MARBA-3410 file (N, C-alpha, C, O; in Angstrom, 1 decimal):
228
89.3,107.8,73.4,89.1,108.3,74.7,90.3,109.0,75.2,91.4,108.6,75.0 ~ 90.0,110.2,75.9,91.3,111.0,76.2,91.8,110.4,77.6,91.1,109.6,78.2 ~ 93.3,110.8,78.0,93.8,109.9,78.9,93.1,110.3,80.3,93.1,109.5,81.2 ~ 92.4,111.7,80.6,91.7,112.0,81.8,90.5,111.1,81.9,90.2,110.6,83.0 ~ 89.8,110.9,80.7,88.6,110.0,80.6,89.0,108.5,81.0,88.2,107.9,81.7
90.1,107.9,80.6,90.5,106.8,81.0,90.7,106.5,82.4,90.3,105.5,82.9 ~ 91.5,107.6,83.1,91.8,107.6,84.3,90.4,107.6,85.1,90.3,106.9,86.1 ~ 89.4,108.4,84.7,88.1,108.3,85.6,87.6,107.0,85.4,87.1,106.5,86.4 ~ 87.6,106.3,84.0,86.9,104.9,83.9,87.6,103.9,84.7,87.0,102.9,85.2 ~ 89.1,104.2,84.9,89.7,103.1,85.8,89.3,103.2,87.3,89.2,102.2,88.0
89.2,104.5,87.6,88.9,104.8,89.1,87.5,104.1,89.5,87.2,103.4,90.4 ~ 86.6,104.5,88.4,85.1,103.9,88.4,85.2,102.4,88.4,84.4,101.8,89.0 ~ 86.2,102.0,87.7,86.3,100.4,87.6,86.7,99.7,89.0,86.2,98.6,89.4 ~ 87.7,100.5,89.7,88.0,100.0,90.9,87.0,100.1,92.1,86.9,99.2,92.9 ~ 86.2,101.2,92.1,85.0,101.5,92.9,84.2,100.2,92.7,84.0,99.5,93.7
83.8,99.9,91.5,82.8,98.8,91.1,83.3,97.6,91.7,82.5,96.9,92.4 ~ 84.8,97.3,91.4,85.1,96.0,92.0,84.9,95.9,93.4,84.4,94.8,93.8 ~ 85.2,96.8,94.2,85.0,96.9,95.5,83.6,96.7,95.8,83.3,96.1,96.9 ~ 82.7,97.2,95.1,81.1,96.8,95.5,80.8,95.5,95.2,80.0,94.7,95.8 ~ 81.5,95.1,94.0,81.0,93.6,93.6,81.5,92.6,94.4,80.9,91.5,94.5
82.7,92.9,95.2,83.2,91.7,95.9,83.4,92.2,97.2,84.6,92.4,97.5 ~ 82.3,92.5,98.2,82.5,92.8,99.4,83.0,92.1,100.5,83.0,90.9,100.3 ~ 83.5,92.4,101.7,83.9,91.6,102.7,82.8,90.7,103.0,81.7,91.1,102.8 ~ 83.2,89.3,103.4,82.2,88.3,104.2,82.1,88.6,105.3,82.9,89.3,105.8 ~ 81.1,88.1,106.0,80.5,88.0,107.3,80.5,86.8,108.1,80.1,85.9,107.4
80.8,86.7,109.2,80.4,85.2,110.0,78.9,85.2,109.9,78.1,86.2,109.8 ~ 78.6,83.8,109.9,77.1,83.5,110.0,76.7,82.2,111.1,75.7,82.2,111.8 ~ 77.7,81.4,111.1,77.5,80.2,112.0,77.6,80.6,113.3,78.1,81.7,113.5 ~ 77.2,79.8,114.5,77.5,80.0,115.7,78.4,78.8,116.3,78.1,77.6,116.2 ~ 79.5,79.5,116.8,80.5,78.3,117.4,81.0,77.2,116.5,80.9,76.0,116.8
81.4,77.7,115.3,81.8,77.0,114.3,83.4,76.5,114.4,84.0,75.7,113.6 ~ 84.0,77.2,115.7,85.3,76.6,115.9,85.3,75.7,117.2,86.4,75.3,117.6 ~ 84.1,75.4,117.9,83.9,74.6,118.9,84.7,74.9,120.0,85.4,74.1,120.6 ~ 84.5,76.1,120.4,85.2,76.8,121.4,84.4,77.7,122.5,84.9,78.4,123.3 ~ 83.0,77.5,122.3,82.2,78.2,123.1,81.1,77.3,123.7,80.0,77.3,123.2
81.4,76.6,124.9,82.5,76.6,125.7,83.6,75.8,125.0,83.3,75.2,123.9 ~ 84.7,75.7,125.5,86.0,74.8,124.9,85.4,73.5,125.1,84.7,73.2,126.1 ~ 85.9,72.6,124.0,85.3,71.0,124.1,86.2,70.6,125.3,87.2,71.2,125.7 ~ 85.9,69.5,125.8,86.6,68.7,127.0,87.6,68.1,126.6,87.6,67.5,125.5 ~ 88.8,68.0,127.6,90.0,67.7,127.4,90.2,66.0,128.0,89.8,65.8,129.1
90.7,64.9,127.1,91.2,65.2,126.0,90.1,65.1,125.0,90.3,65.6,123.9 ~ 88.9,64.3,125.3,87.6,64.2,124.4,86.7,63.7,125.2,87.0,63.3,126.4 ~ 85.3,63.7,124.6,84.3,63.0,125.1,83.2,62.7,124.2,82.8,63.5,123.3 ~ 82.8,61.5,124.3,81.9,60.8,123.5,80.6,61.2,123.8,80.2,60.8,124.9 ~ 79.7,61.9,122.8,78.2,62.2,123.0,77.4,61.5,122.2,77.8,61.2,121.1
76.1,61.1,122.9,75.2,60.5,122.0,74.3,61.2,120.9,74.3,62.4,121.0 ~ 73.7,60.7,120.1,72.9,61.3,119.1,72.0,61.6,119.8,71.7,61.1,120.9 ~ 71.2,62.8,119.3,69.9,63.6,120.0,70.2,64.6,121.0,69.4,65.3,121.6 ~ 71.6,64.7,121.3,72.0,65.9,122.4,72.6,66.9,121.7,73.0,66.8,120.6 ~ 72.7,68.1,122.4,73.4,69.2,121.6,74.4,69.7,122.4,74.5,69.4,123.5
75.2,70.5,121.9,76.4,71.4,122.6,76.7,72.6,121.9,76.1,73.0,120.9 ~ 77.7,73.4,122.5,78.1,74.7,121.8,77.2,75.9,122.0,76.1,75.9,122.7 ~ 77.8,76.8,121.4,77.1,78.1,121.4,76.9,78.7,122.7,76.3,79.8,122.8 ~ 77.5,78.2,123.7,77.5,79.0,125.1,76.4,78.4,125.9,76.6,78.4,127.1 ~ 75.1,77.9,125.2,74.0,77.4,125.8,73.8,76.1,125.6,72.8,75.6,126.1
74.6,75.4,124.8,74.3,74.0,124.5,73.3,73.9,123.5,72.7,72.8,123.4 ~ 72.9,74.9,122.5,72.0,74.5,121.5,72.5,74.8,120.2,71.6,74.7,119.3 ~ 73.7,75.1,119.9,74.3,75.5,118.7,74.3,74.4,117.7,73.9,74.6,116.5 ~ 74.8,73.2,118.1,75.0,71.9,117.4,74.1,70.8,117.9,74.1,70.5,119.1 ~ 73.3,70.0,117.1,72.8,68.9,117.3,73.4,67.6,116.8,73.6,67.6,115.6
73.7,66.6,117.6,74.2,65.5,117.3,73.5,64.3,116.6,72.6,63.7,117.2 ~ 73.9,64.0,115.3,72.8,63.0,114.6,73.5,61.8,114.9,74.6,61.7,115.5 ~ 72.8,60.7,114.4,73.2,59.4,114.1,73.5,58.9,115.7,73.1,59.4,116.7 ~ 74.5,57.9,115.7,74.9,57.2,116.9,75.4,58.0,118.0,74.9,58.1,119.1 ~ 76.6,58.7,117.5,77.5,59.4,118.3,78.6,60.2,117.9,79.1,59.7,116.9
79.2,61.2,118.4,80.5,61.8,117.8,81.4,61.9,119.1,81.0,61.6,120.2 ~ 82.6,62.2,118.8,83.5,62.6,119.8,83.9,64.1,119.8,84.4,64.7,118.8 ~ 83.6,64.7,120.9,84.1,66.2,121.0,85.6,66.1,121.4,85.9,65.5,122.4 ~ 86.4,66.8,120.7,87.7,66.5,120.8,88.4,67.8,121.3,88.6,68.8,120.6 ~ 88.9,67.8,122.5,89.7,69.1,123.1,91.2,69.1,122.6,91.5,69.6,121.5
92.0,68.6,123.5,93.5,68.8,123.2,94.0,67.2,122.9,95.2,66.8,123.3 ~ 93.3,66.4,122.5,93.8,64.7,122.1,94.4,64.9,120.9,95.2,64.0,120.6 ~ 94.3,65.8,120.0,95.5,66.0,119.0,95.0,67.2,118.5,94.0,67.8,118.9 ~ 96.0,67.6,117.3,96.2,68.9,117.0,95.0,69.8,116.7,94.1,69.2,116.2 ~ 94.9,71.0,117.0,93.6,71.8,116.7,93.6,72.2,115.1,94.7,72.2,114.5
92.4,72.5,114.4,92.5,72.8,113.1,93.3,74.4,113.0,93.3,75.1,114.1 ~ 93.8,74.8,112.0,94.3,75.8,111.8,93.7,77.1,112.4,94.4,77.9,113.0 ~ 92.3,77.2,112.5,91.5,78.4,113.0,91.6,78.1,114.5,91.4,79.1,115.1 ~ 91.9,77.1,115.1,91.9,76.9,116.4,90.7,76.3,117.0,89.9,75.8,116.3 ~ 90.5,76.3,118.4,89.2,75.8,118.9,89.5,74.3,119.1,90.6,73.8,119.2
88.1,73.5,119.1,88.3,72.0,119.0,87.8,71.4,117.6,87.7,72.0,116.6 ~ 87.6,70.2,117.7,87.4,69.5,116.5,86.2,68.4,116.8,85.7,68.4,117.9 ~ 85.7,67.7,116.0,84.7,66.8,116.1,85.1,65.5,115.2,85.4,65.6,114.0 ~ 85.1,64.4,115.9,85.4,63.2,115.4,83.8,62.6,115.0,83.0,62.1,115.8 ~ 83.6,62.6,113.8,82.0,62.3,113.4,81.8,60.7,113.7,80.7,60.2,113.5
82.8,59.9,114.1,82.5,58.6,114.5,82.7,58.6,116.1,83.9,58.7,116.5 ~ 81.8,58.3,116.8,82.1,58.3,118.2,82.1,56.8,118.6,83.0,56.2,118.1 ~ 81.2,56.2,119.4,81.3,54.8,119.5,80.7,54.2,118.4,80.9,53.0,118.3 ~ 80.0,54.8,117.3,79.6,54.4,115.9,79.5,55.7,115.2,79.6,56.8,115.7 ~ 79.2,55.3,114.0,79.1,56.4,113.1,78.0,57.5,113.3,76.8,57.1,113.4
78.1,58.9,113.3,77.3,60.0,113.8,77.5,61.2,113.0,78.0,61.1,111.9 ~ 77.2,62.3,113.3,77.3,63.4,112.6,76.8,64.9,113.4,76.6,64.8,114.6 ~ 76.6,65.9,112.9,76.3,67.1,113.6,75.5,68.0,112.4,75.7,67.9,111.1 ~ 74.7,68.8,113.1,73.9,69.8,112.2,73.6,71.3,112.9,73.4,71.3,114.1 ~ 73.4,72.1,112.3,73.2,73.2,112.9,72.2,74.3,111.8,72.6,74.6,110.7
70.9,74.7,112.4,70.1,75.6,112.1,70.6,77.1,111.7,71.4,77.7,112.5 ~ 70.4,77.7,110.7,70.8,79.2,110.6,70.0,79.9,109.5,69.5,79.4,108.5 ~ 69.9,81.2,109.8,69.0,82.0,108.8,69.9,83.2,108.0,70.8,83.9,108.6 ~ 69.6,83.3,106.8,70.3,84.2,106.0,69.6,84.6,104.8,68.6,84.0,104.3 ~ 69.9,85.6,104.4,69.0,86.2,103.2,69.4,85.4,102.0,70.4,84.8,101.9
68.3,85.3,100.9,68.6,84.5,99.6,69.8,85.0,98.9,70.1,86.2,98.8 ~ 70.5,84.2,98.6,71.8,84.5,97.9,72.8,83.2,97.9,72.5,82.1,98.3 ~ 74.1,83.7,97.4,75.1,82.4,97.0,76.1,82.5,98.5,76.3,83.6,99.0 ~ 76.4,81.6,98.9,77.4,81.4,100.2,78.4,80.3,99.6,78.3,79.6,98.7 ~ 79.5,80.6,100.6,80.5,79.7,100.7,80.7,79.1,102.1,80.7,79.8,103.1
80.8,77.8,102.1,81.0,76.9,103.3,82.5,76.5,103.3,83.0,76.0,102.3 ~ 83.3,76.7,104.5,84.6,76.3,104.7,84.8,75.5,105.9,84.4,75.8,107.0 ~ 85.5,74.5,105.7,85.9,73.7,106.9,87.2,73.2,106.8,87.9,73.2,105.8 ~ 87.7,72.7,107.9,89.0,71.9,107.9,88.5,70.3,108.1,87.6,70.0,108.8 ~ 89.3,69.6,107.4,88.8,68.0,107.3,90.2,67.2,107.5,91.2,67.4,106.8
90.0,66.4,108.5,91.0,65.3,108.7,90.4,64.1,109.0,89.2,63.9,108.7 ~ 91.2,63.0,109.6,90.7,61.9,109.9,91.2,61.2,111.2,92.4,61.4,111.5 ~ 90.5,60.5,112.0,91.1,59.9,113.3,92.3,59.1,113.1,92.1,58.0,112.4 ~ 93.4,59.3,113.5,94.6,58.5,112.9,94.8,57.2,114.0,95.8,56.5,114.0 ~ 93.7,57.0,115.0,94.0,55.9,116.0,93.9,54.5,115.6,94.1,53.6,116.3
93.5,54.3,114.3,93.6,53.0,113.8,94.7,52.4,113.1,94.6,51.5,112.3 ~ 95.8,53.2,113.4,97.2,52.7,112.9,97.4,53.5,111.4,96.6,54.1,110.7 ~ 98.7,53.3,111.1,99.6,54.0,109.9,99.0,53.3,108.8,98.9,53.9,107.7 ~ 98.4,52.0,108.9,97.9,51.0,107.6,96.7,50.4,108.0,96.5,49.2,108.2 ~ 95.6,51.3,108.0,94.4,50.7,108.9,93.7,49.8,107.5,94.1,50.1,106.4
92.8,49.0,107.7,92.3,48.3,106.8,91.2,49.1,105.9,90.8,48.7,104.9 ~ 90.8,50.3,106.5,89.9,51.2,105.7,90.4,52.5,106.1,90.1,53.1,107.2 ~ 91.4,53.1,105.3,92.1,54.4,105.6,91.2,55.7,105.3,91.4,56.8,105.8 ~ 90.2,55.2,104.3,89.3,56.5,103.9,88.3,56.9,104.7,87.4,56.1,105.0 ~ 88.2,58.1,105.2,87.1,58.5,105.9,86.2,59.4,105.0,86.7,60.2,104.2
85.0,59.2,105.2,83.8,60.0,104.4,82.9,60.7,105.1,82.4,60.2,106.1 ~ 82.6,61.9,104.7,81.4,62.7,105.3,80.7,63.3,104.2,81.3,63.8,103.3 ~ 79.4,63.2,104.4,78.2,63.9,103.4,77.8,65.3,104.0,77.4,65.3,105.1 ~ 78.0,66.3,103.2,77.8,67.5,103.7,76.6,68.0,103.1,76.5,67.7,101.9 ~ 75.4,68.6,103.7,74.3,69.3,103.1,74.1,70.6,103.6,74.2,70.9,104.8
73.6,71.3,102.6,73.3,72.8,102.9,72.6,73.6,102.0,73.0,73.5,100.8 ~ 71.7,74.3,102.1,71.2,75.0,101.0,70.6,74.1,99.9,69.8,73.2,100.2 ~ 71.1,74.4,98.7,70.6,73.6,97.6,71.5,72.5,97.2,71.4,71.8,96.2 ~ 72.6,72.2,98.3,73.3,71.0,98.0,73.1,70.1,99.1,73.0,70.4,100.3 ~ 72.9,68.9,98.6,72.5,67.5,99.3,73.4,66.6,99.2,73.8,66.1,98.2
73.9,66.2,100.3,75.0,65.0,100.5,76.0,65.0,99.6,76.3,64.1,98.8 ~ 76.9,66.2,99.8,78.0,66.3,98.9,79.2,65.5,99.5,79.5,65.9,100.6 ~ 79.8,64.6,99.1,80.6,63.8,100.0,82.3,64.4,99.8,82.9,64.6,98.7 ~ 82.7,64.5,101.0,84.2,64.7,100.9,84.9,63.6,101.5,84.3,62.9,102.4 ~ 86.0,63.3,101.2,86.8,62.0,101.7,88.2,62.5,102.3,88.8,63.6,101.9
88.7,61.8,103.3,90.1,62.0,103.5,90.9,60.7,104.0,90.4,59.8,104.7 ~ 91.9,60.6,103.5,92.7,59.4,103.5,93.8,59.4,104.8,94.7,60.2,104.8 ~ 93.6,58.6,105.6,94.4,58.6,106.7,95.7,57.6,106.7,95.7,56.7,105.8 ~ 96.7,57.7,107.5,98.0,56.8,107.4,99.1,57.5,107.5,100.1,56.8,107.9 ~ 99.2,58.9,107.2,100.4,59.7,107.6,100.2,60.8,108.6,101.2,61.2,109.2
99.0,61.2,108.7,98.6,62.0,109.9,98.7,61.4,111.2,98.8,60.2,111.4 ~ 98.9,62.3,112.1,99.2,62.0,113.6,98.6,62.7,114.5,97.9,63.6,114.0 ~ 98.6,62.6,115.9,98.1,63.4,116.8,98.8,64.7,116.9,98.2,65.7,117.2 ~ 99.9,64.7,116.6,100.7,66.1,116.6,100.6,66.7,115.2,100.6,67.9,115.2 ~ 100.4,66.1,114.1,100.2,66.6,112.9,99.1,65.9,112.0,99.3,64.9,111.2
98.1,66.6,112.3,96.8,66.2,111.7,96.5,66.4,110.2,95.6,66.0,109.6 ~ 97.5,67.2,109.7,97.4,67.5,108.3,96.1,67.9,107.6,95.8,67.3,106.6 ~ 95.3,68.8,108.3,94.1,69.2,108.0,94.0,69.9,106.5,94.8,70.7,106.1 ~ 92.9,69.3,105.7,92.9,69.9,104.4,91.6,71.0,104.4,90.5,70.6,105.0 ~ 91.7,72.2,103.8,90.8,73.1,104.0,89.8,72.9,102.8,90.3,73.2,101.7
88.5,72.4,103.0,87.6,72.3,101.9,86.4,73.3,101.8,86.1,73.8,102.9 ~ 85.9,73.8,100.9,84.8,74.6,100.5,84.0,74.0,99.6,84.2,73.1,98.9 ~ 82.7,74.7,99.9,81.5,74.3,99.1,80.6,75.5,99.0,80.2,76.1,100.0 ~ 80.3,75.9,97.5,79.6,76.9,97.3,78.0,76.4,97.1,77.6,75.5,96.3 ~ 77.1,77.2,97.9,75.8,76.8,97.7,74.9,78.0,97.6,75.4,79.1,97.9
73.4,77.9,97.2,72.7,78.7,97.2,71.3,78.6,98.2,70.6,77.6,98.3 ~ 71.1,79.7,98.9,70.0,79.8,99.8,68.8,80.6,99.2,69.0,81.6,98.6 ~ 67.7,80.1,99.3,66.4,80.6,99.1,65.9,81.9,100.2,65.0,82.7,99.9 ~ 66.7,81.9,101.2,66.3,82.7,102.5,65.6,82.2,103.3,65.0,81.2,103.0 ~ 65.5,82.7,104.6,65.1,82.0,105.7,65.6,81.1,106.4,66.7,81.4,106.8
65.0,79.9,106.7,65.7,78.8,107.5,66.6,77.9,106.6,66.1,77.5,105.5 ~ 67.9,77.5,107.1,68.7,76.5,106.3,69.2,75.6,107.5,69.2,76.0,108.6 ~ 69.6,74.4,107.1,70.4,73.6,107.8,71.6,73.2,107.3,71.7,73.0,106.1 ~ 72.7,73.1,108.1,74.1,72.6,107.8,74.1,71.3,108.4,73.7,71.2,109.6 ~ 74.6,70.2,107.7,74.7,68.9,108.5,76.0,68.4,107.9,76.3,68.5,106.7
76.7,67.7,108.8,77.9,66.8,108.3,77.6,65.4,109.0,77.4,65.1,110.2 ~ 77.4,64.5,108.0,77.0,63.2,108.3,78.1,62.0,107.9,78.3,61.8,106.7 ~ 78.6,61.4,108.9,79.7,60.2,108.6,79.0,59.3,107.5,77.8,59.1,107.6 ~ 80.0,58.9,106.5,79.7,57.8,105.7,80.4,56.6,105.9,80.5,55.7,105.1 ~ 81.0,56.6,107.0,81.9,55.3,107.4,80.9,54.1,107.8,79.7,54.4,107.8
81.4,52.9,108.0,80.5,51.8,108.4,79.9,52.4,109.7,80.4,53.2,110.4 ~ 78.6,51.7,109.8,77.9,51.9,111.0,78.5,51.6,112.1,78.4,52.4,113.0 ~ 79.4,50.7,112.3,80.1,50.4,113.5,81.5,50.9,113.7,82.3,50.3,114.4 ~ 81.8,52.1,112.9,83.2,52.6,112.9,83.4,53.4,113.9,82.4,54.0,114.3 ~ 84.5,53.6,114.7,84.7,54.6,115.8,86.0,55.3,115.5,86.6,55.9,116.4
86.4,55.3,114.2,87.5,56.1,113.6,87.0,56.9,112.5,87.1,56.4,111.4 ~ 86.5,58.1,112.7,85.9,58.8,111.6,86.7,59.9,111.0,87.9,60.1,111.2 ~ 85.9,60.6,110.2,86.4,61.9,109.6,86.5,63.0,110.5,85.5,62.9,111.3 ~ 87.2,63.8,110.6,87.6,65.0,111.8,87.2,66.4,111.1,87.9,66.8,110.2 ~ 86.0,67.0,111.6,86.1,68.4,111.0,86.3,69.5,112.3,86.2,69.3,113.5
86.6,70.8,111.7,86.6,71.8,112.7,86.8,73.1,111.9,87.0,73.0,110.6 ~ 86.8,74.1,112.5,86.9,75.6,111.8,86.0,75.7,110.8,86.4,76.0,109.6 ~ 84.9,75.7,111.0,83.5,75.8,110.2,83.0,77.0,110.0,82.8,77.6,111.1 ~ 82.8,77.5,109.1,82.4,79.0,108.7,81.4,79.0,107.4,81.5,78.2,106.6 ~ 80.6,80.0,107.4,79.9,80.2,106.2,79.9,81.7,105.9,79.6,82.4,106.8
80.2,82.3,104.7,80.3,83.5,104.4,79.6,83.9,103.1,79.4,83.1,102.2 ~ 79.2,85.1,102.9,78.3,85.6,101.8,79.3,85.6,100.6,80.5,86.0,100.7 ~ 78.6,85.1,99.3,79.6,85.2,98.3,78.9,85.7,97.1,78.6,84.8,96.2 ~ 78.6,87.2,96.8,77.9,87.6,95.8,78.4,87.0,94.6,79.5,86.6,94.5 ~ 77.4,87.0,93.6,77.9,86.8,92.1,77.3,88.1,91.3,76.1,88.3,91.1
78.4,88.8,90.7,78.0,89.8,90.1,77.1,89.6,88.6,77.3,88.7,87.8 ~ 76.2,90.6,88.5,75.2,90.5,87.4,75.9,90.6,86.1,76.8,91.4,86.0 ~ 75.4,89.9,85.1,76.2,90.0,83.6,76.5,91.5,83.3,77.7,91.8,82.8 ~ 75.7,92.5,83.4,76.2,93.8,83.0,77.4,94.2,84.0,78.3,94.9,83.5 ~ 77.4,93.9,85.4,78.5,94.1,86.4,79.9,93.4,85.7,80.9,94.0,85.7
79.7,92.2,85.1,80.8,91.4,84.6,81.4,92.1,83.4,82.6,92.1,83.2 ~ 80.5,92.8,82.6,81.0,93.6,81.4,81.7,94.7,81.7,82.7,95.0,81.1 ~ 81.2,95.5,82.8,81.9,96.7,83.1,83.3,96.4,83.8,84.2,97.1,83.8 ~ 83.3,95.1,84.6,84.6,94.7,85.1,85.6,94.6,84.2,86.7,95.0,84.3 ~ 85.1,93.8,82.9,86.0,93.5,81.8,86.5,94.8,81.3,87.7,95.1,81.1
85.5,95.6,81.0,85.9,96.9,80.2,86.9,97.8,81.1,87.8,98.5,80.6 ~ 86.8,97.5,82.5,87.6,98.1,83.6,89.0,97.7,83.3,89.9,98.5,83.0 ~ 89.1,96.5,83.4,90.5,95.5,83.3,91.2,95.9,81.9,92.4,96.0,81.8 ~ 90.3,96.2,80.8,90.9,96.6,79.6,91.6,98.1,79.5,92.6,98.3,78.9 ~ 90.7,99.0,80.2,91.3,100.5,80.4,92.6,100.6,81.1,93.6,101.2,80.7
92.3,99.8,82.4,93.4,99.8,83.2,94.8,99.3,82.6,95.9,99.6,83.0 ~ 94.5,98.3,81.6,95.8,97.8,81.2,96.3,98.6,80.1,97.4,98.5,79.8 ~ 95.4,99.2,79.4,95.7,100.1,78.3,96.6,101.4,78.9,97.6,101.9,78.4 ~ 95.9,101.9,80.2,96.9,103.0,80.9,98.1,102.5,81.2,99.1,103.2,81.2 ~ 98.2,101.3,81.7,99.6,100.8,82.3,100.5,100.8,80.9,101.6,101.4,80.8
99.9,100.1,79.9,101.0,99.9,78.8,101.3,101.4,78.1,102.4,101.5,77.6 ~ 100.5,102.4,78.2,100.9,103.7,77.7,102.0,104.4,78.6,103.1,104.9,78.1 ~ 101.6,104.2,80.0,102.4,104.7,80.7,104.1,104.1,80.7,105.1,104.8,80.8 ~ 104.1,102.8,80.7,105.3,102.2,80.3,106.0,102.4,79.1,107.3,102.3,79.0 ~ 105.3,102.7,78.1,105.8,103.3,76.5,106.3,104.7,76.9,107.4,105.0,76.4
105.7,105.7,77.8,106.3,106.8,78.0,107.7,106.8,78.8,108.7,107.6,78.7 ~ 107.5,105.8,79.8,108.8,105.8,80.7,109.9,105.1,80.0,111.1,105.1,80.5 ~ 109.7,104.5,78.8,111.0,104.2,78.0,111.3,104.9,76.8,112.1,104.7,76.0 ~ 110.4,105.9,76.7,110.7,107.0,75.4,109.9,106.7,74.1,109.9,107.4,73.2 ~ 109.2,105.4,74.2,108.5,105.3,72.9,107.4,106.0,72.7,107.1,106.1,71.5
106.7,106.5,73.7,105.5,107.3,73.2,105.7,108.6,73.8,106.0,108.7,75.0 ~ 105.5,109.7,72.8,105.7,111.2,73.2,104.7,111.5,74.5,103.5,111.3,74.5 ~ 105.4,112.1,75.4,104.5,112.7,76.4,103.3,113.8,76.1,102.6,114.2,77.0
END
């Protein structure tokens, strides 16, 4: 292959890469719990009620109850409020959303209520996440070193597939039924994560090879090993 052909192939590869990996788009409503802002310092709300989304209908509370947390402790990295999934007792939250069929990535910040001390009898906080084709994927967080001023949020991700139409995202506490110190979630978002077809992967691999060949050849010229 001539040098000009390689350059054209490399340019085509870069264009293909941009097509295969497009920018993601926001899908959920009120994933940062700031529409309207959550009450300060916090408010316990019972299961079966709703909140968020500007109209009180974005999130539905599951189980017994949850704590809507404003400035009681450090906000997630994305800002906004957070939710302690154990209010007076274990609870959860859910939201319905609509997307086209495809593969998506759920992201959220996870911490744990530090109010039961630095050496709690049960430091492990657990939450089951369900969305798309994923049911009850359990995430855990160990409290003990985090505090109100430093919640030490962990960024968690989950890849799932939707068949299109209506889907439901839910976070449900897996702590003891009478727990009032639960897992804390915030900064929740869902973004499209397209998977290239096999033929696309082959073109990407060929593009990487051609680009690498060009780089090696140009480097050889620059140090005088390959004639111009």
